[in-house]
N, C-alpha and C positions, 0 to 999 in steps of 0.2 A: 504322496503328493507329487505332481509333475511340476518341474521348474521350467518357466518360460522366461527367456531373456529379452529385455528391452534395452536397446543401446541409446544413450542420451548424450548428445554433444552439449557441453556446458561452456558457454562463452562469457568471459568477464567475471569469473568467480574468484579471481585473485583479489578483488575488492572486498572490503569488510563484510558488507551485507550478503553478497553472493556467496562468500566463503562460509561465514558462520551459519547463516540461516538456510540457504539452499543446498549447499554441499554437505556440511557437517551435520546440522540438526535435522535435515530432511532426508536426502538420498542415502547418505552414509548411515544415518540412524535406521532407515528402512532395511538396509543390508544387515546391520547389527541384529535386527529382529528376525533375520532369516528370510527377508523378502516380504512382499505384499501378498497376503492371502486373498485371493479373489473369490473365495467361497464356493468354487466349483471344482475343487480338487487341484487347482493350479496355484502356484506361487509365482508371482512376477518378480524377477530379479533384475534390478537396474545395474547395467554396466555403464561406466562413465568414461567419456572422452573429454579431457580438458582442452579448452581452446582459448588462446589469448595472444597478446603481442609480446609478452616478456618471457622469453624461453627459460631463464634461470628460475623465475617464480613458478612456472608450470612444472618444471622438473622437480623442484624442491617439494611442492605440494603433492605431486604424484608419488614421490618416494615416501613422504610422511604418511600417506594414507593407503599405500599399496594399490595405487591406480596404474594400470598397465599402459594406457594410451593417453597421449597428449600431443598437441600440435600447435604451431603458430600459423598454419596454412588453413584458413577457414574454408576456402574453395575446395581443397582436397578432402576435408572432412565431410562437407556437404555432398561431394560426389561419391562418397562411400555408400553403397546400397545397404550396408549393414547398420547404418545409423538410422534410427527410427524417429527420434525427437530432437529438435533443436531448442535449446534454452538460452535466453539472452539476458544478461545482467550487466551489460556494458554501460558506458556513459550514454546519456540520451541521444547525443548528436550522432553516435555511430550505430544506433539500434535499427533505424528504419531500413537502411540499405542492407544490413545483415538479414533482417527478417524477410525482405524481398527475395534475397538469394535462397534462403531456406525454403520459402514457399515454392519458388521456381524449381527447386530440387525435389519437391514432393515430400518434404519432412513435416511431421506434425510440429506445431509451434506452442511453446509455453514461454512466456516472457514477462519480465518486469515492466513497470510502467514509468513514465508515459511511453506509449508504443511508438510515437512519432513526435516530431517537433511542431506539427500543426495538424488541424482537423482534416484537411484534405488528404494528407499523407496517411493518417490513421484510418480514415474511411477506405482509402485505396487498398491498404493492407487487408482490411476485413473483406473487401470485395474479391481480392486476389485469392485469399484463403478459401472463400466460399466456392469460387470457380474451380479451384484446384481439388476440392473435395477432401481437404485435410482437416484434422482435428486441431483446434486452436484455443488457447486459454491465456488469461492475463492474471498476474498475481494480484489478489485483493485480500491481503493477509489480515487486515484489521477486522474483517467480518468474523474471523475465527479466534479473536482474543476472548479469554474467559469473561472479561467484564462486559463486552458487547454481546456475547452469547447469552449472558444473564439478562441483559437489557432486552434482547429479542424475545426471550422467554416471557418477560413482563408484558411486552407489546402483544405477543400472540395470546396471552392469557387475559387481555383486556384490562390490565391493571390501571392504565392511565385515563381511561375514558376517552374523551376527545383530546388529542394531543394539540397543545397550543404553541409550544416553542421548544427549540433545542439550542443550547448554548455550549459551545466547545472552546476549550483552551488547550493549546498544544505548543510545545517548544521548551527551550532551555537556553542557557547562555553558552554559545560556542565561542571559545577564546579566540582572540584575534590572531594569535600565533607568534606574537613578539616576545612576551615574557612568560607565556605558557603555551604549550603546543595545542593547536586546534584539534577538536575531536572529529572534525569532518574534513574531507579533502577540499583543496582550494578551488577546484573547478566548480564546486557548488555555488561559488560566489562570483563567477564570471558568466555573464549572459552569453558571450560569444562561444562558450563551451557547453552551453545547454543548462547552465545553473539557474537558480532562482527558486524561492520557496513556493511561489504560485505554481510553477511548472511541477515542482516536486510534490506538493501537498494537496492542491485542489483536486487532482485525480482521486486521491484517497477520500476526500470529503464527498466527492460525487457519489462513489459507490456506497459509502456508509449511509448517506442521506437517502439515496435511491432505494437501497435494499431495506432499510429499517423504517423510514418515515414517508417516503414518496419522492417522485421525480422532481428535480430542481427545475422550476419554471422561469426564474429570473435571478440575476446576480448583480449585486452592487459591491464593488471592492475598492480598497485602497491598498496598493502595494508600494513599499518604500524601502530604501536602503539606509538603515540606521547607522551601520558601521561602514563608512566609505573606504577604509584602508585596512587591509589585512596582510598577513605574512604567510607565504606558501611553505611547502615541505622542505625547501632548501633555505628557509629563513630569509627569503627575499621578499621585500614589500611589493604589494600590487594593489591596483585600484579595484574595489569591489563594484563591478558593473551590474550585478544582478540583485534583485530584491531579496532582503533577508527577513522581511516581516510583511504580513498581509492580514488585512482586517476585512472580513467578508460578511455580507448579509444575503441570505438565500431564501427566496420564496419557494415553498414546496406545494406540490399538487395536493389539494385538499385543504389548503389554507394555513398550515403551520408555517412559522418563520424560524429559520436557523441563523444563528450568529456564531461564526467561528474565527477566533484569532489564532494565527500561526506565526511563530517568531523564533529566530535564532539569537535574539537579543533581549531575552527576558529571563529573569531569575525566578526559579520555581517556588511558589508559595501555594502548593496544592499537594494532595496526597500522591498523585502519580503524574507522569510526564504528559499524559493526555487525559482529559476528563470531559465528559459530556453530561450536562444537566438537562433532563427532559421534564417539562412541566405539563400536566394534563388536568382536566377538570376533576378527576378522581384521585390523583396522586402524582408524586414526583419521584425521580430517581437521579442519582449521580453515578455514572459508570466510568471506570478507568480501564487500564490494561487488564487488570485481574479482578478488581473488586467492584461491587455495585451496592449502593445503599439506597433505601427507599423511605418515603414518608407518605403514608396514606391520608386521604381526606379526613378520615375519622380521628386520626392522631396528630393532625396539623395544629401546632400551637397558635396563639393569637397575640403576636407581638404588637406593641403600640409604640409609635415613634415619639421619643422624648429625648432630645439632645442634651437636656439639662441633668439627666441622671445616667449613671453607668449601666451598661447592659447587665441584666440579672440572669439571662438565659445563656447556657452553653449550646448554641444552635446546632453544632455538629453532633452533640450527644442525643439529639432528638430524632436521629435517623436510625434505621435498622439495616443490618447487613443481610444481603440476599445470600442464601446458602449455595454452596457449589452444586449439590445434588448430582454429582457425577465427576468423572475425571476429565481433565482438559489437557490434550496433547499440544505440542508446538503447532501454532497456527499455520506456519509455512508448510510444515510436514503434512498436516491434515489436508491442505489444498492440493499439495503434490499427489497425495494418495487418491483424491477425488479425480484429478486429471488423468492419472495413470489408469484408473478404472474406466474412465471415459474412453481412453485410447484402446484399452484391451477388451472392454465389454460393451462399448457404445452406450454406457449409462448416461443419462441426461446431465448436461453441464452448460450453464448459461453465462459463466464469467469469461466471455470470449472476446475476440478482437473488437466487436461492435461495442461491448461494454467498455473496453479500453478506450475506444474512440470518444465515448461520452465524457470520460475523464479529461482527455485532451481538449475537447470542446469547452468544458467548464474552465480549464486553465486559460485557454485562449481568450474567452469572453471576460474572464476575471481581469486579465491584463489590459484588455481593451476598455473595460469599465473604469479601471483605475486611470488610464491615460486620458480618457474623455470626461471623467468626472460625472458619470451618469449610470443609471440602472439599465441593464440590458436583458431582454427576453432570451431564454434558452430554448430554442426550438427542438422538437423531437427529431432525432436522426434515425435513418434506416438504410439498409442496403438497397 
């Protein structure tokens, strides 16, 4: 086997998600497996250059994982012709400028979402990348979750018949930070720093709905801040200026309707932190992160509404588990591997900056819908 090196600058992976999912469970995991086998006698070996603002954190991370290169100078890293790919997991407000620099430097782009703070900026990034002739991809990790992969298997097999509706529940209680430490960084709850659950989660819902059920054609949303006061990492109180909960109704191409609730102020009474129920003329399914349960038309019970008597049916017991029928790797790692193959072999890859712009568009329209109290059309976008 011939080993080929691809050098990847990773910016912002001192944060929890960037560190755990992209560095440790994706690229370092690929290295632990001996590299990415391209199937043509070549193994692709990712070399990592850590980039960020906190020198001590970068040094400690590099020493812990045996990474030779790290820098606080993004411009110098992008000027290095040995760097092939730029990856961005920074806070949203810093991402657009960094991506512009990387595109101008001729680097391939792989980035977290949202790709920009507004649709105009997101579309401009896609246009710049197309003009530069570089490869570009946006993280759309939830498509690779075992539960949603099982759901897609059902869709592709025609299990649902005509899909009528999708209902999603996502979120959990994020502690305010006063008497228990918060599980998420404080910037997530400050609009001026790019925070807000609509900006965070609507891009996810856009690609999940688009890829599995159909393009979103309209949105009606209500975004609100249920917890107006929180405490930051220094135990200092601050005003939460960003929305922490959002309730959205999405019309889909083909006629199905999706309703998705997203909240950092909800206590979990479901099997997984995210669940999607899909109802069709021939059957229904409930999919979470890992599991998926179904109820076919032929085995659907016939409940009768009678508030005067206790329920005699254990409704959850009337559903069947969908088998794994295969091994599921970490979703972030799987998408990294697909993008690296796209860069190395020019294999097809459509989760690009234009797909990322659709997510930014839906978040922007969701916030506008909430502010104006009306349903808004979602026009198709293109380069």
